[in-house]
MOPAC internal coordinates of N, CA, C and O (Angstrom, degrees):
PM7 1SCF
backbone

  N    0.0000 0     0.00 0     0.00 0    0    0    0
  C    1.4445 1     0.00 0     0.00 0    1    0    0
  C    1.5273 1   108.27 1     0.00 0    2    1    0
  O    1.2310 1   120.92 1   -43.87 1    3    2    1
  N    1.3091 1   115.85 1   136.13 1    3    2    1
  C    1.4573 1   120.60 1  -178.75 1    5    3    2
  C    1.5283 1   109.98 1   -93.86 1    6    5    3
  O    1.2310 1   121.66 1   -72.55 1    7    6    5
  N    1.3029 1   114.44 1   107.45 1    7    6    5
  C    1.4521 1   120.70 1   176.96 1    9    7    6
  C    1.5248 1   108.83 1   -95.12 1   10    9    7
  O    1.2310 1   120.54 1    -4.92 1   11   10    9
  N    1.3039 1   116.57 1   175.08 1   11   10    9
  C    1.4666 1   120.84 1  -179.23 1   13   11   10
  C    1.5330 1   112.36 1   -60.81 1   14   13   11
  O    1.2310 1   118.49 1   135.23 1   15   14   13
  N    1.3286 1   120.49 1   -44.77 1   15   14   13
  C    1.4683 1   118.95 1   177.71 1   17   15   14
  C    1.5339 1   112.97 1   -61.76 1   18   17   15
  O    1.2310 1   120.45 1   144.03 1   19   18   17
  N    1.3245 1   116.75 1   -35.97 1   19   18   17
  C    1.4630 1   119.40 1   178.20 1   21   19   18
  C    1.5195 1   110.88 1   -68.26 1   22   21   19
  O    1.2310 1   119.99 1   139.60 1   23   22   21
  N    1.3099 1   117.62 1   -40.40 1   23   22   21
  C    1.4654 1   120.27 1   177.80 1   25   23   22
  C    1.5251 1   111.08 1   -64.63 1   26   25   23
  O    1.2310 1   120.41 1   142.55 1   27   26   25
  N    1.3120 1   116.81 1   -37.45 1   27   26   25
  C    1.4697 1   120.70 1   176.76 1   29   27   26
  C    1.5281 1   109.95 1   -65.30 1   30   29   27
  O    1.2310 1   120.38 1   138.14 1   31   30   29
  N    1.3238 1   116.87 1   -41.86 1   31   30   29
  C    1.4627 1   120.56 1   178.55 1   33   31   30
  C    1.5248 1   111.04 1   -62.75 1   34   33   31
  O    1.2310 1   120.04 1   139.89 1   35   34   33
  N    1.3200 1   117.52 1   -40.11 1   35   34   33
  C    1.4604 1   121.50 1   177.94 1   37   35   34
  C    1.5247 1   110.53 1   -62.94 1   38   37   35
  O    1.2310 1   120.56 1   136.21 1   39   38   37
  N    1.3199 1   116.53 1   -43.79 1   39   38   37
  C    1.4664 1   120.15 1   179.25 1   41   39   38
  C    1.5256 1   111.52 1   -64.55 1   42   41   39
  O    1.2310 1   120.20 1   138.26 1   43   42   41
  N    1.3295 1   117.23 1   -41.74 1   43   42   41
  C    1.4679 1   120.48 1   178.83 1   45   43   42
  C    1.5216 1   111.46 1   -66.06 1   46   45   43
  O    1.2310 1   120.24 1   141.62 1   47   46   45
  N    1.3155 1   117.15 1   -38.38 1   47   46   45
  C    1.4648 1   119.80 1   178.58 1   49   47   46
  C    1.5277 1   111.20 1   -68.94 1   50   49   47
  O    1.2310 1   119.98 1   144.68 1   51   50   49
  N    1.3240 1   117.65 1   -35.32 1   51   50   49
  C    1.4681 1   120.23 1   175.30 1   53   51   50
  C    1.5206 1   110.17 1   -64.67 1   54   53   51
  O    1.2310 1   120.08 1   139.14 1   55   54   53
  N    1.3230 1   117.45 1   -40.86 1   55   54   53
  C    1.4648 1   120.69 1   177.00 1   57   55   54
  C    1.5295 1   110.71 1   -64.94 1   58   57   55
  O    1.2310 1   120.48 1   142.99 1   59   58   57
  N    1.3265 1   116.68 1   -37.01 1   59   58   57
  C    1.4630 1   120.88 1   176.68 1   61   59   58
  C    1.5280 1   110.93 1   -63.92 1   62   61   59
  O    1.2310 1   120.34 1   137.12 1   63   62   61
  N    1.3366 1   116.96 1   -42.88 1   63   62   61
  C    1.4652 1   120.56 1   175.49 1   65   63   62
  C    1.5194 1   110.97 1   -56.85 1   66   65   63
  O    1.2310 1   120.57 1   132.91 1   67   66   65
  N    1.3164 1   116.51 1   -47.09 1   67   66   65
  C    1.4611 1   121.53 1  -177.85 1   69   67   66
  C    1.5208 1   111.13 1   -64.03 1   70   69   67
  O    1.2310 1   120.35 1   135.18 1   71   70   69
  N    1.3291 1   116.94 1   -44.82 1   71   70   69
  C    1.4665 1   120.97 1  -177.93 1   73   71   70
  C    1.5249 1   111.46 1   -65.62 1   74   73   71
  O    1.2310 1   120.31 1   133.20 1   75   74   73
  N    1.3202 1   117.02 1   -46.80 1   75   74   73
  C    1.4587 1   119.64 1  -179.29 1   77   75   74
  C    1.5212 1   110.54 1   -67.69 1   78   77   75
  O    1.2310 1   120.04 1   143.16 1   79   78   77
  N    1.3206 1   117.53 1   -36.84 1   79   78   77
  C    1.4625 1   120.56 1   176.24 1   81   79   78
  C    1.5168 1   111.70 1   -60.35 1   82   81   79
  O    1.2310 1   120.27 1   138.65 1   83   82   81
  N    1.3246 1   117.10 1   -41.35 1   83   82   81
  C    1.4677 1   120.39 1   178.00 1   85   83   82
  C    1.5263 1   111.82 1   -67.82 1   86   85   83
  O    1.2310 1   120.35 1   140.25 1   87   86   85
  N    1.3134 1   116.93 1   -39.75 1   87   86   85
  C    1.4676 1   120.07 1   178.84 1   89   87   86
  C    1.5286 1   110.07 1   -63.51 1   90   89   87
  O    1.2310 1   120.47 1   135.36 1   91   90   89
  N    1.3169 1   116.72 1   -44.64 1   91   90   89
  C    1.4706 1   120.50 1   178.81 1   93   91   90
  C    1.5251 1   110.17 1   -61.98 1   94   93   91
  O    1.2310 1   120.55 1   139.48 1   95   94   93
  N    1.3328 1   116.56 1   -40.52 1   95   94   93
  C    1.4580 1   120.53 1   179.62 1   97   95   94
  C    1.5300 1   111.18 1   -65.95 1   98   97   95
  O    1.2310 1   119.95 1   136.94 1   99   98   97
  N    1.3248 1   117.70 1   -43.06 1   99   98   97
  C    1.4582 1   121.00 1  -178.85 1  101   99   98
  C    1.5218 1   112.56 1   -68.16 1  102  101   99
  O    1.2310 1   120.21 1   141.29 1  103  102  101
  N    1.3294 1   117.21 1   -38.71 1  103  102  101
  C    1.4595 1   121.00 1  -179.91 1  105  103  102
  C    1.5306 1   110.74 1   -80.89 1  106  105  103
  O    1.2310 1   120.56 1   164.02 1  107  106  105
  N    1.3352 1   116.54 1   -15.98 1  107  106  105
  C    1.4688 1   123.91 1  -179.96 1  109  107  106
  C    1.5246 1   112.03 1    62.72 1  110  109  107
  O    1.2310 1   121.86 1  -132.27 1  111  110  109
  N    1.3217 1   114.04 1    47.73 1  111  110  109
  C    1.4620 1   119.49 1   175.88 1  113  111  110
  C    1.5297 1   109.18 1   -75.21 1  114  113  111
  O    1.2310 1   119.68 1   -35.96 1  115  114  113
  N    1.3091 1   118.22 1   144.04 1  115  114  113
  C    1.4673 1   120.51 1  -178.86 1  117  115  114
  C    1.5301 1   113.46 1   -83.27 1  118  117  115
  O    1.2310 1   119.66 1  -164.32 1  119  118  117
  N    1.3229 1   118.26 1    15.68 1  119  118  117
  C    1.4622 1   121.47 1   179.61 1  121  119  118
  C    1.5258 1   109.29 1  -124.93 1  122  121  119
  O    1.2310 1   121.05 1   -19.82 1  123  122  121
  N    1.3051 1   115.59 1   160.18 1  123  122  121
  C    1.4583 1   121.22 1  -179.81 1  125  123  122
  C    1.5256 1   109.01 1  -105.58 1  126  125  123
  O    1.2310 1   120.72 1   -65.10 1  127  126  125
  N    1.3082 1   116.23 1   114.90 1  127  126  125
  C    1.4663 1   121.18 1   179.76 1  129  127  126
  C    1.5220 1   112.05 1  -113.88 1  130  129  127
  O    1.2310 1   120.01 1  -171.98 1  131  130  129
  N    1.3270 1   117.58 1     8.02 1  131  130  129
  C    1.4503 1   119.23 1  -174.26 1  133  131  130
  C    1.5257 1   113.66 1   -78.78 1  134  133  131
  O    1.2310 1   119.42 1  -179.48 1  135  134  133
  N    1.3154 1   118.70 1     0.52 1  135  134  133
  C    1.4565 1   120.23 1   176.69 1  137  135  134
  C    1.5285 1   112.22 1   -97.41 1  138  137  135
  O    1.2310 1   120.13 1  -173.77 1  139  138  137
  N    1.3138 1   117.35 1     6.23 1  139  138  137
  C    1.4637 1   120.82 1   179.25 1  141  139  138
  C    1.5274 1   110.44 1   -61.53 1  142  141  139
  O    1.2310 1   120.13 1   140.08 1  143  142  141
  N    1.3076 1   117.36 1   -39.92 1  143  142  141
  C    1.4596 1   120.86 1   178.60 1  145  143  142
  C    1.5157 1   112.68 1   -63.30 1  146  145  143
  O    1.2310 1   120.49 1   142.53 1  147  146  145
  N    1.3318 1   116.67 1   -37.47 1  147  146  145
  C    1.4582 1   120.89 1   178.87 1  149  147  146
  C    1.5229 1   110.51 1   -66.05 1  150  149  147
  O    1.2310 1   120.73 1   136.18 1  151  150  149
  N    1.3250 1   116.20 1   -43.82 1  151  150  149
  C    1.4593 1   120.47 1   179.39 1  153  151  150
  C    1.5269 1   110.37 1   -64.97 1  154  153  151
  O    1.2310 1   120.65 1   136.45 1  155  154  153
  N    1.3261 1   116.37 1   -43.55 1  155  154  153
  C    1.4612 1   120.70 1   178.80 1  157  155  154
  C    1.5196 1   111.21 1   -62.18 1  158  157  155
  O    1.2310 1   120.56 1   138.50 1  159  158  157
  N    1.3140 1   116.53 1   -41.50 1  159  158  157
  C    1.4678 1   120.98 1   179.72 1  161  159  158
  C    1.5342 1   110.10 1   -63.69 1  162  161  159
  O    1.2310 1   120.26 1   137.12 1  163  162  161
  N    1.3233 1   117.12 1   -42.88 1  163  162  161
  C    1.4605 1   120.09 1   178.90 1  165  163  162
  C    1.5230 1   110.97 1   -63.53 1  166  165  163
  O    1.2310 1   120.45 1   140.53 1  167  166  165
  N    1.3299 1   116.75 1   -39.47 1  167  166  165
  C    1.4653 1   119.75 1   178.74 1  169  167  166
  C    1.5219 1   112.16 1   -66.64 1  170  169  167
  O    1.2310 1   120.35 1   141.21 1  171  170  169
  N    1.3323 1   116.93 1   -38.79 1  171  170  169
  C    1.4600 1   120.48 1  -177.51 1  173  171  170
  C    1.5193 1   113.34 1   -75.54 1  174  173  171
  O    1.2310 1   120.35 1   140.60 1  175  174  173
  N    1.3208 1   116.93 1   -39.40 1  175  174  173
  C    1.4586 1   120.19 1  -171.89 1  177  175  174
  C    1.5310 1   112.50 1   -90.05 1  178  177  175
  O    1.2310 1   120.42 1   138.51 1  179  178  177
  N    1.3244 1   116.80 1   -41.49 1  179  178  177
  C    1.4636 1   119.97 1  -176.69 1  181  179  178
  C    1.5300 1   110.53 1  -125.95 1  182  181  179
  O    1.2310 1   119.21 1  -116.12 1  183  182  181
  N    1.3260 1   119.12 1    63.88 1  183  182  181
  C    1.4696 1   119.44 1  -175.37 1  185  183  182
  C    1.5309 1   113.52 1   -66.59 1  186  185  183
  O    1.2310 1   119.76 1   143.28 1  187  186  185
  N    1.3197 1   118.06 1   -36.72 1  187  186  185
  C    1.4644 1   119.68 1  -178.05 1  189  187  186
  C    1.5173 1   111.54 1   -69.72 1  190  189  187
  O    1.2310 1   120.75 1   134.99 1  191  190  189
  N    1.3114 1   116.17 1   -45.01 1  191  190  189
  C    1.4609 1   119.82 1   179.43 1  193  191  190
  C    1.5185 1   110.68 1   -65.96 1  194  193  191
  O    1.2310 1   120.40 1   139.35 1  195  194  193
  N    1.3134 1   116.84 1   -40.65 1  195  194  193
  C    1.4544 1   120.30 1  -179.31 1  197  195  194
  C    1.5195 1   110.76 1   -65.86 1  198  197  195
  O    1.2310 1   119.96 1   140.95 1  199  198  197
  N    1.3105 1   117.67 1   -39.05 1  199  198  197
  C    1.4624 1   120.54 1   178.12 1  201  199  198
  C    1.5289 1   110.22 1   -64.18 1  202  201  199
  O    1.2310 1   120.01 1   139.54 1  203  202  201
  N    1.3104 1   117.58 1   -40.46 1  203  202  201
  C    1.4647 1   120.88 1   178.74 1  205  203  202
  C    1.5285 1   110.56 1   -65.00 1  206  205  203
  O    1.2310 1   120.20 1   138.42 1  207  206  205
  N    1.3169 1   117.22 1   -41.58 1  207  206  205
  C    1.4634 1   120.76 1   178.90 1  209  207  206
  C    1.5228 1   110.33 1   -65.80 1  210  209  207
  O    1.2310 1   120.11 1   138.34 1  211  210  209
  N    1.3308 1   117.40 1   -41.66 1  211  210  209
  C    1.4628 1   120.83 1   179.53 1  213  211  210
  C    1.5237 1   110.77 1   -63.63 1  214  213  211
  O    1.2310 1   120.08 1   137.58 1  215  214  213
  N    1.3227 1   117.45 1   -42.42 1  215  214  213
  C    1.4666 1   120.48 1   178.78 1  217  215  214
  C    1.5315 1   110.88 1   -64.05 1  218  217  215
  O    1.2310 1   120.46 1   138.89 1  219  218  217
  N    1.3235 1   116.73 1   -41.11 1  219  218  217
  C    1.4632 1   119.95 1   178.30 1  221  219  218
  C    1.5182 1   110.95 1   -65.13 1  222  221  219
  O    1.2310 1   120.08 1   140.20 1  223  222  221
  N    1.3171 1   117.45 1   -39.80 1  223  222  221
  C    1.4547 1   120.91 1   179.32 1  225  223  222
  C    1.5247 1   110.85 1   -65.89 1  226  225  223
  O    1.2310 1   120.50 1   136.15 1  227  226  225
  N    1.3253 1   116.65 1   -43.85 1  227  226  225
  C    1.4692 1   120.33 1   179.93 1  229  227  226
  C    1.5253 1   110.07 1   -64.34 1  230  229  227
  O    1.2310 1   120.19 1   137.41 1  231  230  229
  N    1.3149 1   117.25 1   -42.59 1  231  230  229
  C    1.4661 1   120.19 1   178.97 1  233  231  230
  C    1.5229 1   110.53 1   -64.57 1  234  233  231
  O    1.2310 1   120.16 1   138.63 1  235  234  233
  N    1.3071 1   117.31 1   -41.37 1  235  234  233
  C    1.4633 1   120.91 1   179.61 1  237  235  234
  C    1.5087 1   112.29 1   -67.55 1  238  237  235
  O    1.2310 1   119.85 1   139.50 1  239  238  237
  N    1.3171 1   117.89 1   -40.50 1  239  238  237
  C    1.4567 1   120.10 1  -178.60 1  241  239  238
  C    1.5231 1   111.13 1   -72.20 1  242  241  239
  O    1.2310 1   119.69 1   149.23 1  243  242  241
  N    1.3297 1   118.19 1   -30.77 1  243  242  241
  C    1.4640 1   119.44 1   178.90 1  245  243  242
  C    1.5244 1   110.31 1   -72.45 1  246  245  243
  O    1.2310 1   119.92 1   149.29 1  247  246  245
  N    1.2956 1   117.76 1   -30.71 1  247  246  245
  C    1.4745 1   120.36 1   176.77 1  249  247  246
  C    1.5181 1   111.36 1   -69.37 1  250  249  247
  O    1.2310 1   120.37 1   142.50 1  251  250  249
  N    1.3272 1   116.90 1   -37.50 1  251  250  249
  C    1.4623 1   120.49 1  -179.08 1  253  251  250
  C    1.5261 1   111.66 1   -74.27 1  254  253  251
  O    1.2310 1   119.84 1   147.51 1  255  254  253
  N    1.3203 1   117.91 1   -32.49 1  255  254  253
  C    1.4496 1   119.86 1  -174.35 1  257  255  254
  C    1.5265 1   113.48 1   -88.13 1  258  257  255
  O    1.2310 1   119.77 1   168.14 1  259  258  257
  N    1.3284 1   118.05 1   -11.86 1  259  258  257
  C    1.4657 1   118.76 1  -179.22 1  261  259  258
  C    1.5223 1   109.68 1   -78.02 1  262  261  259
  O    1.2310 1   120.56 1   -39.96 1  263  262  261
  N    1.3282 1   116.54 1   140.04 1  263  262  261
  C    1.4675 1   118.97 1  -179.99 1  265  263  262
  C    1.5249 1   111.53 1   -69.90 1  266  265  263
  O    1.2310 1   121.08 1   -36.72 1  267  266  265
  N    1.2978 1   115.54 1   143.28 1  267  266  265
  C    1.4575 1   120.20 1  -178.04 1  269  267  266
  C    1.5028 1   111.93 1   -99.24 1  270  269  267
  O    1.2310 1   120.10 1   180.00 1  271  270  269

């Protein structure tokens, strides 16, 4: 459920994405850091779901990378 604090967090993380994206563009860094706000927002708003997804991804990637 999206409450007022969650909506504020989403807006702040979007502003963070925009600001960091502009800084990276101005400095001409060869990496993309503008998704930091998205990751932060996911951690703040849906920590349990994100942890479950991360564990599933790590388990899946370790199965694919292990030699058979």
